[in-house]
C-alpha positions in Angstrom: 98.8 106.9 71.9 97.4 110.2 72.6 97.9 111.9 75.9 94.5 113.3 77.1 95.9 115.7 79.8 93.6 114.4 82.6 93.0 116.7 85.6 94.6 116.0 88.8 92.8 117.1 92.1 94.9 117.3 95.2 95.0 119.8 98.1 97.2 122.4 99.3 97.3 122.4 103.5 97.9 125.6 105.8 100.9 124.8 108.0 98.6 124.8 111.0 96.1 122.4 109.1 93.3 125.0 109.6 92.7 125.7 105.9 92.6 123.4 103.0 92.7 124.6 99.4 91.5 121.8 96.8 93.0 122.4 93.3 93.1 120.9 90.0 95.8 120.9 87.9 96.9 119.8 84.6 100.1 117.3 84.1 103.3 119.1 84.0 102.4 122.2 85.8 104.5 123.4 88.6 103.1 123.5 92.4 104.1 127.2 92.4 101.9 128.1 89.0 99.0 126.0 90.3 99.1 127.9 93.8 99.2 131.2 92.3 96.2 130.2 89.6 94.1 129.0 92.9 95.1 132.3 95.1 97.0 130.0 97.8 99.3 132.0 99.7 102.6 131.1 98.3 104.8 133.9 97.3 107.4 132.7 94.8 109.4 136.1 94.7 111.6 134.8 91.9 108.8 133.7 90.1 110.0 130.3 89.6 113.7 131.0 88.8 114.8 129.1 91.7 116.6 132.2 93.0 114.8 132.3 96.2 113.1 130.0 98.5 109.5 131.4 99.1 107.8 128.6 97.4 109.1 126.1 99.8 106.5 123.3 100.1 106.4 120.1 102.4 105.8 116.8 100.6 104.5 113.8 102.3 107.2 111.3 102.4 105.2 108.7 100.0 104.9 111.2 97.3 108.4 112.5 98.1 110.2 109.1 97.3 108.2 109.0 93.8 109.5 112.4 92.8 112.6 113.0 90.8 115.1 114.1 93.2 116.0 117.7 93.9 118.8 118.9 91.6 122.1 120.4 93.0 120.7 124.0 92.5 117.5 123.2 94.3 119.5 121.7 97.2 121.6 124.7 97.3 118.2 126.9 97.7 116.8 124.5 100.1 120.2 124.6 102.3 119.1 128.4 103.1 115.5 127.7 103.3 113.6 128.6 106.6 111.9 125.6 108.5 113.3 123.2 105.9 112.7 119.5 106.6 113.4 116.2 105.2 110.4 116.5 103.3 111.0 119.9 101.9 111.2 121.1 98.2 110.6 124.2 96.1 107.0 124.3 94.5 108.6 126.2 91.2 110.7 122.9 90.8 107.9 120.1 91.5 105.7 119.3 88.1 102.7 117.4 88.9 101.3 114.2 87.6 98.8 111.6 88.1 100.5 110.4 91.2 99.4 113.9 92.9 95.8 112.7 92.8 94.3 112.8 96.4 97.6 114.0 98.0 98.1 116.7 100.3 101.0 119.5 99.7 101.9 121.3 102.9 102.8 125.0 103.2 105.6 125.6 105.9 105.0 128.0 108.8 107.1 130.6 107.6 109.3 131.5 104.2 112.2 133.8 104.1 113.0 135.8 100.9 116.9 135.2 100.4 117.1 137.4 97.3 
């Protein structure tokens, strides 16, 4: 069976809902890399090394339930994340697949660089 790498389409949404960025991605790309490629304002100060929390995103509950749980290291970073919620994850740790099609990923109101 050959993996065709279908394009996955979803939206990033600003914290206040005033701006939406439609994006396309390939299976296995991180939300951080996708945001950078589409020039979405997600800092990612540590460049995906999970040493900051500036790629903090909010995931819808239904999508969150289907994702692999956060690692202990990601949970530690989320513990010091500004505006963290039960739906918070780090964009550098979330790899997209077909279940992201048609979903929305929300940017939090603020991030704080803890480096």
